[in-house]
C-alpha positions as CSV (number, residue, x, y, z in Angstrom):
1,M,16.7,4.4,-7.7
2,K,19.6,6.6,-8.7
3,R,17.5,9.8,-7.4
4,L,17.0,8.0,-3.9
5,R,20.6,7.4,-3.8
6,L,21.3,11.0,-4.7
7,K,19.1,12.2,-2.2
8,D,20.5,9.6,0.2
9,P,23.4,7.5,0.0
10,S,22.9,4.9,2.4
11,F,19.9,4.0,0.5
12,E,20.3,0.6,-0.6
13,D,18.6,-2.0,-3.2
14,I,17.7,-4.0,-0.3
15,D,15.6,-1.3,1.1
16,A,13.9,-0.7,-2.1
17,A,13.0,-4.6,-2.5
18,I,11.7,-4.3,1.3
19,G,9.4,-1.4,0.4
20,R,8.3,-2.6,-2.9
21,T,7.2,-6.3,-1.2
22,A,5.6,-4.4,1.3
23,I,3.7,-2.5,-1.2
24,E,2.9,-5.7,-3.8
25,Q,1.2,-7.4,0.0
26,G,-0.9,-4.5,0.9
27,F,-2.5,-4.5,-2.8
28,M,-2.9,-8.2,-2.8
29,A,-4.3,-7.8,0.7
30,V,-7.1,-5.2,-0.7
31,N,-7.5,-7.5,-3.7
32,R,-9.0,-10.4,-1.4
33,A,-10.5,-8.6,0.6
34,V,-12.6,-6.8,-2.6
35,F,-13.1,-9.8,-4.7
36,Q,-14.7,-12.3,-3.0
37,P,-15.0,-16.0,-5.6
38,E,-18.7,-16.9,-4.3
39,R,-19.9,-13.1,-5.8
40,V,-19.0,-14.4,-9.1
41,T,-20.1,-18.6,-9.5
42,D,-23.6,-17.5,-11.1
43,L,-21.6,-16.9,-14.4
């Protein structure tokens, strides 16, 4: 965060939070697309 703020003083914590949330949602979507529970019901 400090590095980003030093490079761009207009950078705010809310921008980082929004970006982090978007990345987390993307990883969750990939996880849901790859992991299909019906494939592991045979255990």
